[in-house]
N, C-alpha and C positions, 0 to 999 in steps of 0.2 A: 489921942485915939485910945479907946478903952481896950482892956485886955482881950475881950471877946471880938472886938472889931479887928484888932491886930491879928488874932488867930484866923479869923474869917478871911482877911486879906491874904495871909500867907497860904492858906489852903486854896484860895482862888488862883493865886499866882502859880502854885505847885500844880494845880489841875491844868492850867494853860500850858505850862512847860511839859507836863506829861503828854499832852496831846501832840505837841511839836516833836517830842522825843519818839513817840510811837510812829509818826509819819516818817521821821528820819530813819528809823529802824527798818521800815518797809523798803527804803531806798538803798539797800545794801548792794555791794558790787564786789567782783573778784579783782585781785591784783596778780600780776604774773610772777611775783616773788614768793608765792605760797600756793598750795593746792587750791583749786577752785571751790572746794566745799567750805573753805575758811573765808568768810566774807568780811569786808570792811564796811563800817558805817560810822557815822558821827553822832549816834543817838545818845552818847553820854554828855554831849555838849549842853543840852538843857538841864540835865541832872547836875552837872558841875555848876552851872549858873544858879540853880536852886540851892546847892550846898553852900556856895559863897554868900549868897544874898539872904537866904532864909535860915540856914543852918544845916549841918550834915544829915540830920534825920529827914529833912525834906528832900535832900538830894537822893537819899536811899529810897524814899517813897516814890520819887519820879522813876527811878530804875525799876521798881516793882511794878508800877502801873503800866509802863511802856511794854514790859515783858508780858504782862497779862493780856494787853491788847494784841501783841504780836502772836501770842499763843492762840487767841480766839480767832484772829482774822488772817494770819499769814504763816503760822507755824507749820513746819514740815518735819520736825524731829521728835514728835511725841512729847514735847515739853522739856526735853533734856537740854536742848540748845538755849531755851529761855531761862532755865534754871541756872545754867553756867554763866550766861550773859548777865543775869541779875547778880550772881555772886561776885563776878569780876567788877561789874559796874559799882556795886555797893562798896567794895574795897577801895576803888579809885576815888569816888566822891566822898566816901566816909573819911578816909585818911586825909584827903585834901581839905575837906570842910573842918575837921577837928584842928588841923594845924593853922588854917586861916583864922579860925575863931580866936586863937590865942595871939595871933600876930597879924592884925588887919592893916597891912601895908602892901605896897606893890611888890616889894621883895618877898614879903611873907606869902603873898598869893603865888608868886613864881615858885618859891620853895615848896609850898603846899601842893601845887599841881604836879611838880616834878616828882616829889616823893610819892604822891598818889599814883602816878603813872608807873613808877618803878614797883610799887607794892602790887599793883594790878598785874604787871608783867611777871613778877615772881610767883604770885598766887596762881597764875594761869597754868603753870606746869603741873602742880598736884591736882588742880581742878580738872584739867583735861585728862591727865593720866589715870586718875582714879574714878572719875565720874562720867565725863562725856564720851571719851573714846571707847571705853568698854561697851557702852550702849551702842555707839555708832558701829562698832565692829559687828555686833549682833544684827543690826539693822541693814548694813550695807555690804555683807559678804565676807566679813572676817577682817582681822587686824592686818593680815598680809596685804589686802587690797589697799588699806589706808597707807601703810608704809610704802607700798609701790608708788602711790601718788607723789610722795615726797622724793622717792628715788628718781623720778622723772626729772626733777629739778636739781637733785644732787645725788648722783648714782651711789656714792659711798655711804649714804645714810644707813645706819645699822641700828634698827630698833626704834620703838616709839619714843623713849625718853630722849634719845639723841635728836629725833625729829622735832620734839617739843622745844628743846633747848636751842637748837640751831634756827628753827623757823618761827614757831609760835611765840616764844618769849620776846624776841626782837619785834615781831609783828605787833604784838599787844602793846609793847612800849611805844612803837610808832603811832598806834591808834590813840593812845593816851596823850601823846605829844601833840597830835593834830587837834584833838578836842581841846586841849589846854590853850594852844595857839589861837584857835577860833574864839575861845572864851575871852581871852585878853583883847581881841579885836572888837568884840561887840559888847563887852560888859559895861563899859562906861556909857555908851549911848543908851543902853537899856536900863541903866541904873535907876532912873526915876520911876519906871514902871515896876521894876523888881522890888524897890524899897517903898513904893507908895508915895513918892514925892512928886510934886508938880514941877 
């Protein structure tokens, strides 16, 4: 296969994975372990598949495209939710893809996905603290309203940083772990399609 054909195949696969990611992002839902405005979805799953099979830049591209679609057709946060989702997803699949690129074994993939999920969870704290929640506070009645939602679940929650460390960081780690587990379940059956093999 020529270099142009390879690039075209990769872009085609990335486009298909982006469409799936966008659909999965629409199917978000709430969990009782965190305030209802923080949603769970598995839309990083196709991006992680892209990162492992095509390279980290393609995984990041899938994260970008799915958030653009969500902003155009489903967004309700003026783009700030999509921006933060992109940043966190890009960290997850970027870190995972870079590690897997250097160590293409099953153990390497597990390590890559685990470190990617941890990186995403850690980065979620400054991203939420400095970017998303200040905007949400202006949009939804102030920071006190946001903290009050966390205090319903844990009355002793004292301030935004504590809420992010106690709730959001573990939640983001869980989200990454679910995406990673699903990736390992379906990667092998999808491998011929992802790699262009019959």
